[in-house]
KEMARVO-122972 format. One record per residue (C-alpha): x, z, y; residue in three letters. Coordinates in steps of 0.5 Angstrom, whole numbers, padded with zeros to 4 digits, always signed. Layout:
BEGIN
XZYALA/...
END
This chain:
BEGIN
-0006-0066+0027MET/+0001-0063+0027GLY/+0004-0059+0022GLU/+0005-0053+0027TYR/-0002-0053+0028VAL/-0004-0053+0021ARG/+0001-0047+0020LYS/-0002-0043+0026LEU/-0009-0045+0023LEU/-0008-0043+0016ARG/-0005-0036+0019ALA/-0011-0035+0023THR/-0016-0036+0017MET/-0012-0031+0013VAL/-0012-0026+0018ALA/-0020-0027+0019LEU/-0020-0027+0011ALA/-0018-0020+0011LEU/-0022-0016+0016SER/-0022-0009+0019GLY/-0022-0003+0027SER/-0029+0001+0027VAL/-0032+0003+0034LEU/-0036+0008+0032ALA/-0035+0015+0028PRO/-0038+0016+0021VAL/-0043+0022+0021ALA/-0041+0027+0015SER/-0048+0026+0012HIS/-0046+0019+0010ALA/-0043+0022+0004ALA/-0045+0016-0001GLY/-0042+0011+0004GLU/-0036+0014+0005ILE/-0035+0015-0003ASP/-0036+0008-0003LEU/-0031+0006+0002LEU/-0026+0011-0001ASP/-0026+0008-0008SER/-0022+0002-0005TYR/-0016+0006-0003ILE/-0010+0004-0006GLY/-0005-0002-0006ASP/-0008-0009-0008TRP/-0005-0016-0009ARG/-0008-0023-0009GLY/-0006-0030-0009GLU/-0009-0037-0008GLY/-0009-0044-0006ALA/-0010-0047+0001LEU/-0014-0053-0001VAL/-0016-0059+0003GLY/-0009-0062+0006GLY/-0005-0067+0003ASP/-0004-0062-0003GLN/-0006-0055-0005PRO/-0001-0050-0002GLU/+0000-0043-0006PRO/+0000-0037-0002PHE/+0001-0029-0004ARG/-0002-0023+0000CYS/-0001-0016-0001ARG/-0006-0011+0002LEU/-0005-0003+0003GLY/-0012+0001+0004VAL/-0011+0008+0006SER/-0015+0014+0008GLN/-0016+0014+0016GLY/-0019+0019+0021ASN/-0026+0021+0022LEU/-0028+0018+0015ASN/-0025+0011+0016LYS/-0021+0007+0011ILE/-0015+0004+0014ASN/-0011-0002+0012TYR/-0005-0007+0013THR/-0004-0013+0010GLY/+0001-0019+0010ARG/+0000-0026+0007CYS/+0006-0031+0006THR/+0005-0039+0006LEU/+0010-0044+0006VAL/+0013-0043+0012ASN/+0009-0037+0015ALA/+0008-0030+0015THR/+0001-0027+0017LEU/+0000-0019+0019SER/-0006-0016+0020ILE/-0009-0009+0021SER/-0015-0005+0022GLY/-0020+0000+0019THR/-0027+0000+0016ILE/-0032+0005+0016ALA/-0040+0007+0016TYR/-0043+0007+0023ASN/-0049+0012+0021GLU/-0052+0011+0028ALA/-0053+0004+0026GLU/-0054+0005+0019ARG/-0049-0001+0017ARG/-0041-0002+0015TYR/-0037-0005+0021GLU/-0030-0007+0020ALA/-0025-0010+0026ALA/-0018-0012+0025MET/-0012-0015+0029SER/-0007-0020+0027SER/+0000-0023+0029ASN/-0004-0029+0030ALA/-0008-0027+0036GLY/-0014-0025+0033TYR/-0018-0019+0034THR/-0026-0018+0032GLY/-0031-0014+0029LEU/-0035-0016+0023ALA/-0042-0013+0021ILE/-0042-0011+0013GLY/-0048-0013+0009ARG/-0049-0008+0003GLN/-0053-0010-0004SER/-0052-0004-0009GLY/-0045-0002-0009GLY/-0043-0009-0006ASN/-0041-0010+0001ILE/-0040-0017+0004SER/-0037-0018+0011PHE/-0038-0025+0014ASP/-0034-0027+0020LEU/-0035-0033+0024ARG/-0031-0036+0030GLU/-0030-0042+0034GLN/-0023-0043+0037ALA/-0019-0049+0040LYS/-0013-0052+0037ASP/-0006-0053+0041ARG/-0009-0060+0043ALA/-0015-0057+0045GLY/-0020-0059+0040SER/-0025-0055+0037ASP/-0024-0051+0030VAL/-0029-0047+0027ARG/-0027-0041+0023ILE/-0030-0037+0017GLY/-0029-0032+0012ALA/-0033-0028+0007ARG/-0030-0021+0005ILE/-0033-0018-0002LEU/-0032-0011-0004LEU/-0035-0011-0011VAL/-0033-0006-0016GLY/-0026-0006-0017GLU/-0024-0012-0014SER/-0024-0015-0007ILE/-0025-0023-0006THR/-0024-0027+0000VAL/-0027-0034+0001ASP/-0025-0037+0008PHE/-0025-0044+0011GLU/-0023-0048+0017VAL/-0027-0054+0020GLU/-0023-0059+0025PHE/-0029-0061+0029ASN/-0026-0068+0031ASN/-0023-0070+0025SER/-0028-0067+0020GLY/-0022-0064+0016ASP/-0024-0058+0012VAL/-0019-0053+0009LEU/-0021-0047+0004THR/-0019-0042+0000ALA/-0021-0036-0005SER/-0017-0030-0006VAL/-0018-0025-0011PRO/-0015-0019-0010PHE/-0013-0013-0016SER/-0010-0007-0016ARG/
END
């Protein structure tokens, strides 16, 4: 697997990890759910290491969460790896009609997607899964889990190259 493909896939993993444009409006009587989302407004920073290659590769991320329209929260983020920068943006909201959290995002790595959130108490988790092809046409499985827990955001992700069996993983804890 070429270095360019590795860098592109790493950027895609980080994009998936920072999910976020919601498709449905939020009803005003979902106040508790909106308050929970609003508690994440602010500036966040995180760092971690990409594990699974020749050696761990450190990276740093910034995430800004702000109040959006119709009781949504917007976010913009940027992560830097050795020779790559990834930008993402999106929104997260509570879809009252479906009684669930939804997050969608877009990135400069070409990924756009929607994730359904699962709530357990005051915690929300979003799981993203996607099958993709690398530049050589080989299958790649990409997965990310975003955890909104109390005063923290944690992102766990992995990429599995189906032909080689290589797996890249990372966990990034964010704090204010």
